[in-house]
N, C-alpha and C positions, 0 to 999 in steps of 0.2 A: 439593539436591545436597551431598556433602560437600566442603569446599575442604580444601587440602593442610594447614594448618594444624589442622583439625578432625579429621584422622587420627592416632590414637593410637600411640606409639612404644614400643620397648622400655624406653625411660627414665619410662615413665608407670607408672599403678598396673596394667597389664595381667601375670598371671601368665608369666613366662618358661618356656619349656619346657628342661628341664634334662638332661644328657646322663647324668648319674648316676642318674636316673630312668627315661630312654628306654631303656639299654642294659643296665638289670640283666636278670638272669636270672629265670623263672619260678620262684617259690618249689616246692621238693621235694615240697611238699603239695598244689600246683595240681592239679586234677581238672576235666573238662569230659565232656561225652557228645557224641562226634562221630559217634554212630551215625546221628544224625537227619539227615545229609545224605547223599544217594542220588542218581541219574542223573547221575553224572559223565560231562563231556565236555571235550576239551582246548580249549584257548583260546590256548594258546601258552608258549614257555618261554624263560627267557634262561639267562644262567651260572651264575646261583645259585638259582635258580626255577621252579617250574612252576606256569603261572594254569590252573585249570578253572573252567567255570561246573557249578554242582551245586544239588539241591532240597533248600531247608530244610524238611522233613517239620512241625515243629513250626508254624511260621509261614507255609507254603504259598506260599512266594515262592521264585524264583531267584536266587541269588547267585554271585560269583566268588571263588573259593578260591585262595590262594597259599599252596604249599606249600614249605618249604626242600629242597633237592634230598638225597636218602640220604646222598650223600658226605659232605655236611657238615652232616651230624646233631650230630658233635662237634666240629666247628672253631669254637673260642670266638669268635673276631672276627665270623666270618658270623652265628653264632646272635644275638649283640648286636646287628649292622647290621640283621638281620632285624627284631628285636624294635622297634627303633629305628625304622622303617620303618611298622610297624605302629602303634606307638603315637604317633608323630609324625603320623600321618595320622588317628589318631584323635581325637588331642587339637587339631588344626586345625580347628575345626567353622565352616567356611566355605561358602556356596553353590556354591565354585569349586572345594571338594575334595571328593573321594570317601568317603562314610561309611564307617567302620568299624564290623563288627558285635561280633566275637570273635577273640580269640587264645587256640590252646591246642594241642595236641598231636593227631594225627589218629590213626588204627587202627595204623599203623607208627611209632606214637612220634616223628614227624617234627612239626618245628614247623608252625603253618597262621595265617594270618588270613583271615578272609572280609569281604566289602566289598560294596556297591552293584554290581549289574551297570548298566552303560550302554551303551545301543546307539548307535553313532555311526560318526565315522570320524574319524581324527587330522589335524591340520592338516598335517601329511606329505603325508598321502594328496591334500589339496587343492591344496596347491602343488604335488606331481608333476602332479595333473590340468592346474593352469592350464598349465605348462611343456609339455604334449600338445597346448594349445589346445582342451580340452573345452569347450564351449560351457556346458554347465551348471554347473561350477566356476566360470568365469568370469564369469558371469550372475548366478548364487546369492551368489557372496563376492565382491561389488565391495569397491573400497577401503574405503567407510564401513562395510559390514558388517565386514571383517579388523579394522579399528581396534575396532569397538565388541569384537569377540572379545577381542583383545590387552587391552584395557582391564578385561576382566573376568578375566584372567588375571593382571594386574599387582594388579587387587585383591586377590586370593588371596595375593599376594607381600607385599602391604603389611600384610595380617593377619598372615602368618608372621612377617614382620620386627618385628612389635609384640611377638609372642612369644618373639623372639630364636633365631629360626630363619632358616637361610639355604638356599635349595633345592639350588645348586650344579650342577644337572643341567638348566635349563629349555631347552628344543630344541621343535620340532615334533612330534618323536614323542610326546613326553609331553603334548599337550595336545589333548584330546578334545572334539570337539565334537555333543554328543549329536543325536537325531533330532527331538528335541523342543526344541533351542534349547539347552539346558545346554551349559555350558562347563567342562571340568575339568583342573586342573591334577593330571597323575599322577606319579608314582613319587618319591617321598621317600627312597630307598634311600641316598644320599650326602649327606643333608642334613647341615650342621653345626648343632647345637643349642647352648646356652649352655653353657658350662662345660665345653664339650668340649677337654680337656686336650691336653697336648703327644703323652701316652702313646697316647692314642687317633686323634689324628693322623695320627701316623706309622703306626699299625697299617693305617689306610685306605690310605696311600699305599705302605707295604709290600706291602700285599695285591692291590694294582691293578697293582703291578710283576712281582709273582711270577706275576699269571694276564696279564701283558699286556693289561691293558684301557685303553690309553690313557695308562697311568703316573701319573695322576691322578684324583682323584676328579671325575668332569665327563665330556662326549663333546667331543673336540678339535676342532670345527668352532665350538663356541660357548662354548668357555672363556673367560676373561677373562685377561689377560697375569698377574694375580698368581695366579691357577691353575696355570698353564704354569709359573710360576717354582717352584711348591710350597710357598710360605709359608704354611702355616697363620693364622698371626698376621694376613696381610693380607686377609683373606676376609671381606667382609662384605655388608650390604645391596648394596652397588654393584656388588657380582659379580654378583648376579641380574640387576640394572640393565642391566651389560654383555651377556648374554646375554638379555635380552629386546630390546636394539639390535640384536644380530644377526639376531633371530628379524623385526624388523622391517625392517630392512635387506633380506632375504629376501623378505619380502611384498610391497616396493616393487621389488624387481629380477628376484624369483625365480632370485636368485644368492647365494651365503653370500660375505659380504666377503673373505675370506682363504681359500683352501684352495689347499695346496700338491701336489704329486704325492706326496708322504710325510705320516707325521703328524709327524716331525720337521721337515721344512720348513714345514709348517701352523703348528707350535708357533714358530718361528723367525719367521714372516711375522707371528703375533701380536702376539709382543712387541718387533720392530722397524720394522713396515711399519704406513703408515695405508692403509686402505680408499678405493679408488674413489670420489668421491662417488657417490650413487646416479643421479643426472641423467647422469651421463659415463659410469656403466658401462651405462646403457640409455635411450638419449635417447629412443628409440621410446616408451617408456612415458609419457611427459610427469609425471613425478614431481614432484609440487608440492615448492617450494624450503623452504617451513616444516617440513614433514614429513621433508623428508631431512635439514634442520637437525637434527632432534629425534633422528633416527636415529646421526649424526653425532656428535652430545655424548654420546650413552649411550654409544660407542665410544671413547671417548677413552682413549688408553693409561695415564694416569695417574689414578686413582679421585677425586682431588682436583677434576678437570675435568668431571666427569660430574654427571649429576643426583646428588644428595647424597641424596635419599630417592626411594622410589617413588612415595609422593603427590604429590611435585613434577613427575616423569614423566607422572603420570597429569594432573594437570592441564595439561600443555602438550598432550598427545591431545587432550584434552577441547577445548581452547581452539581447536586448529587444526580439529577438528569443527563446533565452534560457527562460527568464521569461513567453512567450508565451505556450511555452511547458510545463512546470512548472503549470504552471494555468490549462492546458485541461489535464494533467495527475493527478492533484491533488499531487502532489509530491512538 
């Protein structure tokens, strides 16, 4: 089992994923044959792209195709951001990230990329079921299993950080639990990558404000204070540690640590207010003190007061699980 010191970092010999490479447009001479994809079925859509399942006739398998919306086909920033998501996801070759198979243009000349289709449910689905008291969700996803899932997500983030990538949108909706035990961290569309200059960063913020999507790259309830402030230079691995802290707090209490009636109020709370400790928030859940301490440390306002690396937080979670096991077995 790796220890904190054995995890490589972005300062080691690991290659950094560079914004100048991930955001570049496809060559004008690029070509591919998208005609081999058939049997399309809708899977979902967001503000910038559509998800479909389809059949790859060459390999005889079903894949997921993500296609940029037609109205964004000539939007330079959104094209770069879409290509960044495809390339970052493809280059982060880790067991807890989704494999990307191809990027190209479809029959209507829209950008697309294909990736592995994983059957399952998101952590958001599971948490909502637990809130409703669903017996299967409560029994199947007990605290120990939830911590095991969270550690796998943290491993994916540690790998990304070693390559100079910060996810910036870690939340239960982006954590997929596969039918056969797979754990996938999804949606690297707003990731910050190495050498992302101020021009790219400001374009991200300008687009978010233009489309009224939280005003910053990320999702309000899971954003760190530095994300709320909008300082691109402050964003580093500790930003993802804060978001993981929010997810852990929600696993423990079934409530977000800080939520206002409006987005602006939530932002104000994130910057200025400390969360209520988990055991005080939901005393009926009998939350272990050591685990609550891990969550609260990850949620510190000042990045210097949090875990400084994702491997450090992983070790804290593993140490808690080990102590819990020893307590149960009497060893």
